[in-house]
C-alpha positions in Angstrom: 64.1 99.0 -179.6 60.4 98.8 -180.1 59.4 95.1 -180.2 55.7 95.7 -181.0 53.9 97.3 -183.9 50.7 99.3 -184.1 48.1 97.4 -186.1 45.3 99.8 -185.4 45.5 101.4 -188.9 44.3 98.0 -190.1 42.0 96.9 -187.3 41.7 97.3 -183.6 40.7 93.7 -183.1 38.8 90.8 -184.6 35.7 91.6 -182.6 35.4 95.2 -183.8 32.6 96.4 -185.9 34.9 97.3 -188.7 36.5 93.9 -189.0 33.1 92.1 -188.7 31.6 94.4 -191.4 34.6 93.8 -193.7 34.3 90.0 -193.2 30.6 90.2 -194.0 31.3 92.2 -197.1 34.0 89.7 -198.1 31.5 86.8 -197.7 29.0 88.7 -199.8 31.6 89.4 -202.5 32.6 85.8 -202.6 29.0 84.9 -203.1 28.7 87.5 -205.9 31.8 86.1 -207.5 30.3 82.6 -207.5 27.1 83.9 -209.0 29.1 85.8 -211.6 31.0 82.7 -212.6 27.7 80.7 -212.8 26.2 83.3 -215.1 29.2 84.5 -217.0 28.3 87.1 -219.6 28.7 85.9 -223.2 30.2 89.2 -224.2 34.0 88.9 -223.5 34.4 92.5 -222.7 31.6 92.4 -220.1 33.0 89.2 -218.7 36.5 90.7 -218.3 35.2 93.9 -216.8 32.9 92.1 -214.3 35.7 89.7 -213.3 38.2 92.6 -212.7 35.6 94.5 -210.6 35.0 91.5 -208.4 38.8 90.8 -208.2 39.5 94.4 -207.1 36.7 94.2 -204.5 37.9 90.9 -203.1 41.5 92.1 -202.9 40.6 95.4 -201.2 38.6 93.5 -198.6 40.8 90.4 -198.1 44.3 92.0 -198.1 44.0 94.1 -194.9 42.2 91.3 -193.1 44.8 88.8 -194.1 47.7 91.2 -193.2 46.2 92.0 -189.8 45.7 88.3 -188.9 49.1 87.4 -190.4 51.0 90.1 -188.4 49.2 89.2 -185.2 50.2 85.6 -185.8 53.8 86.5 -186.5 54.1 88.2 -183.1 52.4 85.4 -181.2 52.3 82.0 -183.0 49.9 80.7 -180.4 47.3 83.4 -181.2 44.5 81.0 -182.0 42.1 83.8 -183.0 44.6 85.0 -185.6 45.3 81.5 -186.9 41.5 80.8 -187.1 40.9 84.0 -188.9 43.7 83.2 -191.5 41.8 80.0 -192.3 38.3 81.5 -192.4 38.4 82.7 -196.1 39.2 79.1 -197.2 35.9 78.0 -195.6 33.8 80.5 -197.6 31.4 78.9 -200.1 
């Protein structure tokens, strides 16, 4: 029985360029979301369209990062790097 899984389709590590770039993009997208909410278009169609675009981008960035950290934590509950990464998005402005 295989007691390990291969997470490399998501990321090869937290310190990889891919993970760091995705986290940077997530941070920028959260900032864009905050700016969008602060300057919500009056046109309801434009507001809905903009909100859905931001939501899709947030989800496409956050989901694989969360899954990677969550799966690493599930294998080793004392993986502090994974646990810290799981809480990082909550600390975004």
